VOVEXLUM-636082 format. One record per residue: residue number from 1; residue in three letters; x, y, z of N, C-alpha, C in turn. Coordinates in pm, whole numbers. Layout:
<sites>
NUM/ALA/X/Y/Z/X/Y/Z/X/Y/Z .
...
</sites>
This chain:
<sites>
1/UNK/103/-165/13/-12/-26/1/100/148/34 .
2/UNK/153/83/81/288/275/74/391/271/-24 .
3/UNK/381/166/-89/494/125/-237/399/211/-340 .
4/UNK/236/160/-342/153/214/-444/130/382/-383 .
5/UNK/109/397/-295/113/567/-271/202/615/-245 .
6/UNK/347/602/-267/448/662/-319/461/709/-458 .
7/UNK/371/601/-520/442/597/-673/264/700/-697 .
8/UNK/190/725/-671/85/817/-718/196/953/-639 .
9/UNK/210/963/-522/284/1076/-477/342/1126/-599 .
10/UNK/499/1038/-622/544/1084/-739/482/1138/-895 .
11/UNK/387/1059/-900/324/1108/-1025/221/1265/-1013 .
12/UNK/214/1222/-930/128/1386/-846/206/1526/-872 .
13/UNK/331/1487/-809/439/1615/-837/511/1629/-934 .
14/UNK/507/1535/-1016/557/1482/-1208/401/1585/-1245 .
15/UNK/335/1568/-1267/236/1617/-1313/249/1781/-1310 .
16/UNK/208/1840/-1131/245/1961/-1065/335/2051/-1120 .
17/UNK/479/1976/-1147/633/2024/-1222/565/2047/-1356 .
18/UNK/472/1959/-1393/434/1996/-1575/403/2106/-1601 .
19/UNK/281/2106/-1545/200/2248/-1489/245/2331/-1479 .
20/UNK/333/2391/-1398/430/2480/-1374/544/2527/-1489 .
21/UNK/590/2402/-1569/685/2482/-1642/645/2505/-1752 .
22/UNK/535/2401/-1777/436/2450/-1955/344/2629/-1925 .
23/UNK/278/2635/-1783/239/2754/-1772/390/2853/-1812 .
24/UNK/496/2850/-1712/580/2922/-1768/640/2962/-1914 .
25/UNK/644/2837/-1970/654/2833/-2124/553/2917/-2174 .
26/UNK/481/2873/-2157/307/2994/-2223/335/3118/-2212 .
27/UNK/414/3153/-2067/426/3305/-2013/515/3404/-2092 .
28/UNK/609/3321/-2142/721/3407/-2247/656/3492/-2312 .
29/UNK/513/3460/-2397/459/3529/-2501/290/3583/-2462 .
30/UNK/298/3576/-2335/199/3635/-2291/149/3656/-2138 .
31/UNK/108/3740/-2071/80/3775/-1911/16/3683/-1878 .
32/UNK/-15/3630/-1737/-104/3597/-1662/-225/3600/-1664 .
33/UNK/-253/3720/-1695/-418/3755/-1682/-478/3698/-1829 .
34/UNK/-433/3665/-1925/-440/3616/-2045/-482/3465/-2086 .
35/UNK/-401/3440/-1940/-361/3240/-1973/-444/3189/-1916 .
36/UNK/-476/3066/-2007/-634/2985/-1971/-555/2865/-1939 .
37/UNK/-611/2789/-1822/-564/2654/-1790/-572/2591/-1880 .
38/UNK/-693/2598/-1971/-700/2489/-2087/-593/2481/-2146 .
39/UNK/-539/2593/-2193/-389/2596/-2248/-301/2510/-2181 .
40/UNK/-272/2564/-2073/-143/2449/-1969/-166/2322/-1972 .
41/UNK/-321/2278/-1954/-355/2202/-1943/-349/2068/-2089 .
42/UNK/-351/2156/-2189/-322/2079/-2305/-145/2074/-2396 .
43/UNK/-93/2186/-2348/46/2172/-2319/115/2034/-2272 .
44/UNK/65/2035/-2150/66/1898/-2035/33/1749/-2109 .
45/UNK/-67/1768/-2155/-152/1651/-2255/-254/1599/-2118 .
46/UNK/-312/1666/-2013/-356/1613/-1945/-525/1697/-1938 .
47/UNK/-612/1629/-1897/-766/1724/-1889/-779/1805/-1799 .
48/UNK/-850/1881/-1851/-840/2048/-1768/-919/1976/-1626 .
49/UNK/-984/1891/-1556/-993/1881/-1446/-883/1850/-1332 .
50/UNK/-787/1800/-1421/-665/1753/-1330/-610/1874/-1314 .
51/UNK/-632/1983/-1360/-555/2132/-1308/-625/2164/-1162 .
52/UNK/-701/2091/-1125/-809/2100/-982/-745/2031/-874 .
53/UNK/-633/1938/-917/-600/1850/-799/-460/1922/-768 .
54/UNK/-410/2049/-825/-290/2060/-809/-290/2269/-809 .
55/UNK/-389/2329/-869/-434/2415/-819/-584/2506/-818 .
56/UNK/-591/2611/-754/-734/2613/-709/-772/2733/-881 .
57/UNK/-673/2786/-934/-682/2864/-1036/-552/2881/-1131 .
58/UNK/-539/2970/-1230/-413/3020/-1287/-364/3133/-1213 .
59/UNK/-455/3223/-1084/-378/3257/-1015/-282/3202/-869 .
60/UNK/-367/3122/-898/-304/3043/-760/-172/2950/-817 .
61/UNK/-153/2885/-957/-38/2857/-1024/28/2938/-1042 .
62/UNK/1/3099/-1056/98/3260/-1041/187/3248/-933 .
63/UNK/105/3250/-843/147/3221/-651/251/3138/-661 .
64/UNK/236/3014/-728/307/2917/-707/471/2909/-779 .
65/UNK/469/2989/-852/577/3051/-961/611/3181/-883 .
66/UNK/587/3249/-865/638/3364/-763/718/3270/-637 .
67/UNK/654/3219/-578/740/3146/-463/889/3028/-486 .
68/UNK/850/3014/-644/950/2904/-717/1066/3029/-745 .
69/UNK/1028/3116/-791/1113/3246/-887/1160/3302/-763 .
70/UNK/1080/3358/-675/1194/3421/-540/1246/3304/-410 .
71/UNK/1149/3260/-399/1155/3227/-253/1317/3183/-216 .
72/UNK/1373/3081/-376/1506/3107/-344/1625/3159/-365 .
73/UNK/1586/3336/-347/1642/3387/-386/1687/3461/-269 .
74/UNK/1664/3411/-175/1680/3498/-10/1860/3501/30 .
75/UNK/1857/3380/-2/2011/3349/28/2117/3440/-38 .
76/UNK/2133/3437/-163/2162/3546/-249/2137/3672/-255 .
77/UNK/2031/3730/-191/2022/3870/-153/2114/3897/-3 .
78/UNK/2100/3793/104/2192/3850/224/2312/3815/145 .
79/UNK/2380/3759/82/2531/3759/55/2550/3878/-7 .
80/UNK/2482/3925/-133/2484/4043/-168/2551/4188/-97 .
81/UNK/2458/4187/-2/2485/4323/81/2586/4282/215 .
82/UNK/2623/4106/230/2712/4089/358/2802/4184/376 .
83/UNK/2871/4190/497/2975/4317/510/3141/4241/470 .
84/UNK/3169/4101/459/3246/4057/384/3278/4107/262 .
85/UNK/3420/4152/273/3489/4266/165/3457/4392/204 .
86/UNK/3560/4486/84/3552/4595/78/3424/4646/-29 .
87/UNK/3389/4769/-34/3238/4789/-129/3230/4741/-226 .
88/UNK/3371/4796/-291/3382/4736/-474/3357/4582/-497 .
89/UNK/3447/4520/-401/3401/4347/-375/3249/4334/-372 .
90/UNK/3213/4401/-305/3051/4347/-247/3011/4373/-350 .
91/UNK/3000/4486/-398/2877/4551/-523/2935/4425/-681 .
92/UNK/3103/4410/-669/3129/4344/-811/3009/4199/-801 .
93/UNK/3035/4141/-662/2986/4006/-636/2829/4000/-626 .
94/UNK/2770/4123/-604/2598/4143/-630/2617/4209/-757 .
95/UNK/2643/4188/-832/2648/4218/-1011/2642/4074/-1058 .
96/UNK/2755/4028/-1040/2751/3893/-1111/2684/3801/-1060 .
97/UNK/2671/3770/-953/2524/3681/-860/2401/3683/-963 .
98/UNK/2326/3830/-965/2279/3862/-1036/2249/3823/-1172 .
99/UNK/2408/3865/-1266/2386/3839/-1411/2408/3689/-1414 .
100/UNK/2434/3600/-1332/2450/3456/-1321/2277/3385/-1289 .
101/UNK/2240/3452/-1218/2081/3424/-1140/2035/3424/-1312 .
102/UNK/2029/3547/-1405/1935/3566/-1491/1977/3480/-1563 .
103/UNK/2099/3448/-1629/2113/3362/-1718/2046/3214/-1708 .
104/UNK/2083/3168/-1599/2017/3032/-1589/1914/3034/-1536 .
105/UNK/1795/3140/-1512/1654/3166/-1510/1614/3236/-1563 .
106/UNK/1575/3248/-1686/1554/3435/-1766/1403/3377/-1767 .
107/UNK/1322/3259/-1804/1220/3284/-1763/1140/3304/-1639 .
108/UNK/1201/3295/-1543/1153/3344/-1400/1138/3490/-1391 .
109/UNK/1266/3560/-1447/1347/3663/-1429/1211/3763/-1496 .
110/UNK/1187/3695/-1603/1071/3783/-1713/969/3787/-1686 .
111/UNK/886/3623/-1603/784/3646/-1513/738/3755/-1412 .
112/UNK/831/3770/-1373/836/3832/-1206/851/3979/-1294 .
113/UNK/917/4059/-1376/911/4119/-1423/807/4150/-1475 .
114/UNK/736/4106/-1567/606/4146/-1638/485/4141/-1543 .
115/UNK/493/3997/-1408/383/4008/-1328/373/4089/-1192 .
116/UNK/467/4163/-1199/505/4264/-1061/363/4384/-1089 .
117/UNK/381/4388/-1194/255/4553/-1235/137/4486/-1298 .
118/UNK/113/4284/-1294/53/4277/-1387/-83/4280/-1408 .
119/UNK/-190/4232/-1465/-320/4246/-1408/-379/4128/-1290 .
120/UNK/-263/4042/-1224/-380/3950/-1137/-298/3962/-1004 .
121/UNK/-420/4014/-943/-386/4087/-801/-307/3997/-693 .
122/UNK/-351/3863/-660/-298/3789/-596/-181/3730/-604 .
123/UNK/-138/3792/-751/41/3750/-761/114/3882/-741 .
124/UNK/53/3956/-745/124/4106/-791/154/4079/-567 .
125/UNK/10/4064/-487/36/4068/-356/166/3990/-326 .
126/UNK/152/3859/-377/279/3760/-367/410/3773/-394 .
127/UNK/425/3884/-509/578/3948/-528/607/4047/-423 .
128/UNK/504/4144/-378/525/4239/-320/566/4196/-155 .
129/UNK/505/4062/-91/519/4002/-42/611/3979/11 .
130/UNK/713/3932/-104/883/3838/-144/997/3929/-87 .
131/UNK/950/4067/-193/976/4175/-192/1053/4234/-60 .
132/UNK/926/4247/-2/900/4312/126/1028/4208/205 .
133/UNK/980/4094/234/1110/3988/287/1236/4034/277 .
134/UNK/1254/4046/115/1439/4064/71/1454/4186/153 .
135/UNK/1372/4286/137/1407/4429/152/1421/4410/389 .
136/UNK/1391/4339/438/1385/4321/589/1470/4209/616 .
137/UNK/1538/4131/543/1666/4072/546/1818/4191/501 .
138/UNK/1781/4224/403/1893/4336/383/1901/4399/489 .
139/UNK/1799/4460/525/1825/4560/641/1846/4496/760 .
140/UNK/1845/4368/812/1909/4305/905/2025/4312/907 .
141/UNK/2045/4236/777/2230/4251/729/2280/4418/761 .
142/UNK/2220/4515/695/2314/4649/665/2294/4690/834 .
143/UNK/2176/4647/959/2210/4684/1064/2329/4647/1147 .
144/UNK/2379/4433/1097/2509/4452/1117/2622/4491/1127 .
145/UNK/2629/4618/1003/2771/4658/930/2787/4800/994 .
146/UNK/2923/4788/1044/2957/4904/1168/2952/5054/1054 .
147/UNK/2913/5058/942/2869/5170/885/2730/5221/926 .
148/UNK/2650/5132/942/2514/5140/1026/2518/5199/1166 .
149/UNK/2645/5196/1254/2619/5304/1336/2525/5426/1362 .
150/UNK/2493/5488/1376/2382/5562/1442/2271/5645/1315 .
151/UNK/2223/5490/1277/2135/5497/1131/2013/5454/1208 .
152/UNK/1893/5529/1193/1754/5520/1222/1743/5378/1185 .
153/UNK/1604/5328/1188/1537/5224/1141/1477/5224/1029 .
154/UNK/1423/5351/1001/1342/5441/878/1454/5446/763 .
155/UNK/1577/5505/830/1676/5531/708/1745/5384/692 .
156/UNK/1755/5266/778/1828/5166/695/1702/5083/656 .
157/UNK/1528/5084/626/1469/5024/559/1439/5097/433 .
158/UNK/1531/5248/429/1483/5318/326/1621/5260/208 .
159/UNK/1742/5257/303/1860/5190/201/1847/5073/157 .
160/UNK/1776/4991/239/1773/4857/181/1661/4809/48 .
161/UNK/1540/4889/81/1464/4884/-63/1554/4967/-153 .
162/UNK/1611/5059/-134/1694/5086/-248/1809/4992/-341 .
163/UNK/1863/4880/-274/1943/4784/-271/1856/4666/-356 .
164/UNK/1756/4659/-301/1613/4538/-357/1587/4605/-491 .
165/UNK/1562/4731/-518/1516/4791/-646/1628/4778/-763 .
166/UNK/1759/4800/-701/1821/4819/-779/1901/4647/-855 .
167/UNK/1871/4588/-744/1861/4426/-800/1791/4411/-912 .
168/UNK/1678/4402/-891/1517/4438/-959/1582/4489/-1115 .
169/UNK/1605/4608/-1094/1651/4650/-1217/1783/4582/-1301 .
170/UNK/1859/4574/-1217/1984/4487/-1294/1935/4353/-1349 .
171/UNK/1857/4282/-1267/1820/4192/-1344/1724/4198/-1447 .
172/UNK/1648/4271/-1489/1572/4325/-1626/1657/4373/-1704 .
173/UNK/1782/4424/-1690/1850/4469/-1799/1949/4389/-1846 .
174/UNK/1989/4293/-1748/2050/4152/-1808/2007/4072/-1886 .
175/UNK/1861/4045/-1821/1761/4033/-1943/1748/4048/-2037 .
176/UNK/1717/4173/-2044/1670/4264/-2198/1853/4229/-2280 .
177/UNK/1956/4251/-2242/2076/4232/-2310/2087/4032/-2399 .
178/UNK/2035/3972/-2279/2056/3852/-2313/1950/3800/-2456 .
179/UNK/1844/3879/-2426/1758/3835/-2517/1719/3938/-2610 .
180/UNK/1835/4085/-2668/1803/4142/-2736/1957/4108/-2865 .
181/UNK/2037/4065/-2775/2207/4072/-2823/2223/3947/-2907 .
182/UNK/2245/3937/-3053/2250/3842/-3108/2393/3811/-3162 .
183/UNK/2432/3673/-3108/2591/3631/-3162/2654/3647/-3027 .
184/UNK/2759/3541/-2986/2820/3567/-2864/2905/3724/-2812 .
185/UNK/2963/3755/-2870/3050/3891/-2887/2923/3972/-2858 .
186/UNK/2855/4008/-2914/2705/4117/-2884/2673/4095/-2755 .
187/UNK/2627/3918/-2731/2603/3925/-2605/2682/3976/-2455 .
188/UNK/2827/3941/-2482/2931/3953/-2407/2968/4114/-2369 .
189/UNK/2947/4206/-2507/2962/4329/-2489/2853/4381/-2431 .
190/UNK/2709/4343/-2459/2571/4397/-2407/2565/4373/-2248 .
191/UNK/2613/4244/-2225/2637/4232/-2091/2763/4298/-1995 .
192/UNK/2843/4342/-2045/2947/4411/-2005/2918/4582/-1977 .
193/UNK/2835/4588/-2090/2754/4757/-2041/2678/4723/-1948 .
194/UNK/2612/4586/-1898/2528/4633/-1796/2545/4625/-1674 .
195/UNK/2666/4509/-1709/2746/4516/-1605/2820/4649/-1509 .
196/UNK/2879/4748/-1602/2955/4858/-1589/2848/4970/-1540 .
197/UNK/2711/4948/-1579/2594/5060/-1549/2572/5019/-1402 .
198/UNK/2570/4892/-1357/2486/4860/-1200/2584/4905/-1134 .
199/UNK/2699/4904/-1164/2826/4878/-1096/2781/5024/-1040 .
200/UNK/2811/5115/-1136/2817/5251/-1132/2655/5312/-1036 .
201/UNK/2605/5234/-1053/2462/5304/-1000/2485/5233/-808 .
202/UNK/2492/5104/-793/2549/5045/-669/2659/5158/-603 .
203/UNK/2768/5205/-667/2864/5269/-623/2817/5375/-586 .
204/UNK/2718/5447/-643/2639/5571/-622/2585/5582/-481 .
205/UNK/2490/5470/-461/2416/5442/-336/2526/5435/-225 .
206/UNK/2655/5317/-258/2710/5338/-132/2774/5450/-107 .
207/UNK/2839/5520/-212/2872/5677/-162/2780/5742/-38 .
208/UNK/2632/5740/-110/2553/5814/-49/2516/5723/104 .
209/UNK/2586/5629/97/2544/5568/234/2637/5631/295 .
210/UNK/2756/5622/285/2861/5669/377/2858/5773/430 .
211/UNK/2825/5928/305/2768/5988/386/2653/6079/411 .
212/UNK/2556/5979/439/2427/6030/486/2414/6123/648 .
213/UNK/2518/6079/694/2486/6083/838/2557/6249/875 .
214/UNK/2644/6273/742/2711/6336/740/2670/6532/768 .
</sites>
């Protein structure tokens, strides 16, 4: 009996994974608000009724994609603002980590960029909640940095949100560069342009941070 249940559970997880992957693929060309569950089930090759064994609606599926796309990023977010190394080293590490993530998971980055201000309210709320968690984690890391001595909680929160916003902007720019450049050389040049621009912006934030209490 337990063996049979294990097989059923594995099949259920396999179908759920297939639904998520199919939706992510379909969302490369459209927004979640226009995605129909029949499109998703047709792509997977299952009956529409099977969809409801895994998700209540396409909005529920979208929330699951948000958790998948952003939930795993929390360790990376903390790494980008850790006090280890000089300011320039931390900035270089942050930009490189973002570039690698975009290269590895372009569909997830595209989904978040599109749906952050999209028409599906539960998904917007899920993205907002995840980004608020990022900001809170960044704020906690910043508070441990000696440079934060004398900073108010309000100012630390403001700085944390600045860092999170810059990370999102940088990810979107890397994605745009990755998709618009044709050929390996053009792609490398586009990536380098984004790297330079992102580094300069983060340096500006860093300089402002050091002199905020002056």
